N, C-alpha and C positions, 0 to 999 in steps of 0.2 A: 828338860821340859820347856816348852815354848810358852811365852806369855800370850795373852789374848791379842795384843797389838801385833806381835810377830805372826800369829796365825792368820790374822786378817790380811796381811801383806801377801801371803801365798794363795789367797782365795782366787778361784777362777771367776773371771768377769765375763769373758766372751769365748765362744767356740765358733769355728768355721771349718767346714769339711768340703773337700773337693771330690765329688764322686768319680770324676774322670781319672785323676791321678791317685786317689786314695790317701791324699795327704790331709793332715789335721793341724789346724792352727789353734793354739790356746793362749788367750790373753789374760793376764792376772792383775790383781789390785795393786801389786807392788811395782808396776811399770815394766813387766816382763812379758815377752811374747815368745812362745816356743813352737817350732815347726816339728811335727812328728811324721815319720814315714813308717810304713809297714815293712818289717824285715822278716823274711820267711825262714832265715837260718840264724842259729845262735852264733855269737862271736863277740870279739872285743870292739868297742865303739868309743870314739872321742866326740864330745859335743863341742861344736864351734860356738864361740861367744863373741858378741859385738856389743859395745856400749854406745848408745846414742846420747851424746852430750849436748843438751839443748842450752846450756849456759855458756858455751864457748864463745858465741858471738854477742853476748850481752855483757858489755863492760860494766863493772861495778855491781853486778847482780849477786846477791847473797841469799843462798837457800837456807832456811832455818828449820826445815823439816828433817825427816829421817834420811839417812844415806841410801844411795842406790844399793839394790840387792847384789850380792856376789854369787857367782856360779862356779861350782867346782869344775875344774878342767881335767880331772883325772881320766885315764882310760878305764872304762868299766866293761864288765862282761854282762851280756844280756841274752835272754832266750828269744825265740821267735815271737814277735809281737810288735806293737807300735813302739818305736824307739825315738827319743829326741834326736834330731839332726842338728839343729842350731837354736840358739837362744839370743834374743835381742833384749837388752836391759836399758830402760830410760833413766837418764840422770838430768834433773832430779826425778825421782820416781813419781809417776802419776798413773792412776788406774787406766787400763786399756778400756776404751769406751766403744770401739768399733773394729771389726775385722772383716775381711773378705778373702775368699780362697778361689782364685781363678787359675785354671790349669796352665794357661800361657805364662803366668807370672810365677809359678812355683817350679 
């Protein structure tokens, strides 16, 4: 069972949809952005993960808040539907406050 604080970190903050490509971006309160694509066939999928470390260029910076969220990188089986393609996780975690979905950039 999740605590209230853990549930708040997985809350959706922003959505952006590209009607040209059919791709969906979802930004969360825990500093994660997920790109979804529509898959018309069932199959095994692996979600690519990238950590954006904003503290690497800040000497002496100490983050006192919660740790960045972790993403399972197992291969999963999924039916035909919107499936996650990749996830970007911010470190330190900060809520996603804006998204845009442009066909040329996805």
